[in-house]
C-alpha positions in Angstrom: 0.7 2.2 19.6 4.3 1.7 18.8 5.6 -0.3 15.9 7.6 -3.2 17.3 10.7 -2.6 15.3 13.8 -4.7 15.6 16.9 -2.4 16.2 18.3 -2.6 12.7 14.9 -1.9 11.1 14.4 1.1 13.5 17.7 2.5 12.4 16.5 2.2 8.8 13.3 4.0 9.7 15.3 6.7 11.4 17.5 7.1 8.3 14.4 7.4 6.1 13.1 10.1 8.4 16.4 12.0 8.3 16.4 11.8 4.5 13.1 13.7 4.4 10.0 13.5 2.2 12.1 13.7 -1.0 13.3 10.1 -0.2 9.7 8.9 0.2 8.7 6.7 -2.8 5.4 8.6 -2.9 7.3 11.8 -3.8 8.7 9.9 -6.8 5.3 8.6 -7.9 6.2 5.0 -7.3 3.4 2.6 -6.3 2.6 2.9 -2.6 2.5 -0.8 -1.7 0.1 -2.5 0.6 -1.4 -1.4 3.0 -0.5 2.3 2.3 -2.3 2.3 -1.1 -5.5 1.5 0.7 -5.4 4.1 3.4 -3.9 6.8 1.1 -5.9 10.0 0.9 -7.2 9.2 -2.6 -10.3 7.1 -3.1 -10.2 3.6 -4.8 -12.7 1.3 -6.4 -13.3 -2.4 -6.1 -14.5 -4.5 -8.9 -15.7 -8.1 -8.6 -15.4 -10.4 -11.6 -16.3 -14.0 -12.1 -13.3 -15.3 -10.2 -11.0 -12.5 -9.0 -11.4 -9.0 -7.5 -9.7 -5.9 -8.8 -8.8 -2.8 -6.9 -8.1 0.4 -8.8 -6.3 3.2 -7.2 -5.7 6.6 -8.9 -2.2 7.1 -7.4 0.5 5.9 -9.9 -2.3 4.2 -11.9 -2.1 1.3 -9.6 -4.2 -1.8 -10.3 -4.3 -4.6 -7.9 -5.7 -8.1 -8.6 -7.0 -10.1 -5.6 -6.5 -13.7 -6.7 -9.4 -15.7 -5.3 -8.4 -19.1 -6.8 -4.7 -18.8 -7.6 -3.0 -18.8 -4.2 0.5 -19.7 -5.6 3.6 -17.9 -4.5 4.5 -14.7 -6.3 6.9 -15.2 -9.2 8.9 -12.0 -8.5 9.0 -9.3 -5.9 7.1 -6.1 -6.8 5.9 -2.8 -5.4 2.4 -4.2 -4.7 3.2 -7.8 -4.1 0.8 -10.6 -5.0 -2.6 -10.7 -3.2 -4.6 -13.8 -2.6 -8.1 -13.6 -1.1 -10.7 -15.7 0.6 -14.2 -14.9 2.0 -14.8 -15.6 5.7 -18.6 -15.0 6.0 -18.9 -11.2 5.2 -15.2 -10.5 5.5 -12.7 -10.5 2.6 -9.4 -11.7 3.9 -6.5 -10.8 1.6 -2.9 -12.0 2.2 -0.2 -10.2 0.2 3.5 -11.3 -0.1 6.2 -10.8 -2.6 7.1 -7.1 -1.9 10.3 -5.6 -3.2 11.1 -4.0 0.2 11.3 -0.5 -1.3 8.0 0.9 -0.2 7.3 3.0 2.9 4.3 2.5 5.0 3.7 6.2 5.5 5.3 9.6 5.1 7.2 9.2 8.4 9.6 6.7 6.9 8.2 3.5 8.4 9.1 0.6 6.2 9.5 -3.2 6.0 11.6 -5.6 4.0 10.7 -7.9 1.1 9.8 -10.5 3.8 6.7 -8.6 4.7 3.3 -10.4 4.8 0.2 -8.2 5.0 -3.1 -9.8 6.0 -6.0 -7.4 5.3 -9.6 -7.8 6.4 -12.4 -5.9 4.7 -15.5 -6.4 6.8 -18.9 -5.1 5.7 -20.4 -2.7 8.3 -23.3 -1.5 6.1 -24.0 -0.4 2.5 -21.5 2.5 2.7 -18.9 1.3 5.2 -16.2 -1.3 5.5 -14.0 -2.0 8.5 -10.4 -2.3 7.4 -7.7 -4.1 9.3 -4.1 -4.8 8.1 -1.8 -7.0 10.1 1.9 -6.7 9.2 4.4 -9.4 9.8 8.1 -9.2 8.8 10.7 -11.2 10.8 13.4 -8.9 9.6 11.7 -5.7 10.7 9.3 -6.4 13.6 9.6 -8.4 16.8 5.9 -9.3 16.5 3.0 -8.8 14.2 1.1 -5.6 14.5 -2.2 -4.3 13.2 -3.7 -1.0 11.9 -7.5 -0.6 11.6 -9.9 2.1 10.5 -13.3 2.5 8.8 -13.4 3.0 5.0 -16.3 5.0 3.7 -18.0 4.7 0.3 -18.1 8.0 -1.7 -21.9 8.3 -2.2 -21.9 11.4 -4.5 -24.0 10.6 -7.5 -21.5 12.2 -9.8 -18.4 10.6 -8.2 -15.7 9.4 -10.7 -12.3 7.9 -10.1 -9.6 9.9 -11.9 -6.0 9.0 -12.4 -3.7 11.1 -10.2 -1.0 12.4 -12.5 1.8 13.1 -10.0 4.8 12.8 -12.4 4.7 16.4 -13.6 5.1 17.5 -9.9 7.8 14.9 -9.2 10.0 15.6 -12.3 12.1 18.2 -10.6 12.9 15.7 -7.8 13.4 12.8 -10.1 15.6 14.5 -12.7 17.3 17.2 -10.6 20.7 15.8 -11.7 19.8 16.4 -15.3 18.4 19.9 -14.9 20.8 21.9 -12.8 19.5 25.3 -11.5 20.1 28.2 -13.9 22.9 30.6 -13.2 
């Protein structure tokens, strides 16, 4: 479907696209934000503690806490926002607010402001599958809420390990090009 952009937000998306992939926060190794970090190509791992959940993503060494009891407002805006979760039967519902408004939703330049609220649903389909839905609401970007959805698959390789993705060495030329002029 089509993202229901408001005119000013669509213009910002178009400017992002025109700036190219070098303007994408992913190219600078910044945290990807929600929901992009979850549907990114790299795997992630979920840990359940006594009270909260933790999601660990290899890209930019991102760790995300799903607060299951502390549903207070986020103290500051951040790349990942503050996530609060509740269980509805076999579905984990996570609401995230408090974004800094700097993340992109994808490599095509789609974005939202710091007023974004993302409501994710992780529903168990079986021992190796979750159904993932993310509804995005942002009164400064979208004329109405919209949803993405997809299956998430467990990596069942017996030797599977989650490694940190060290992207900074690849991003240094982009990040520090003003400090390292081309030779000659």
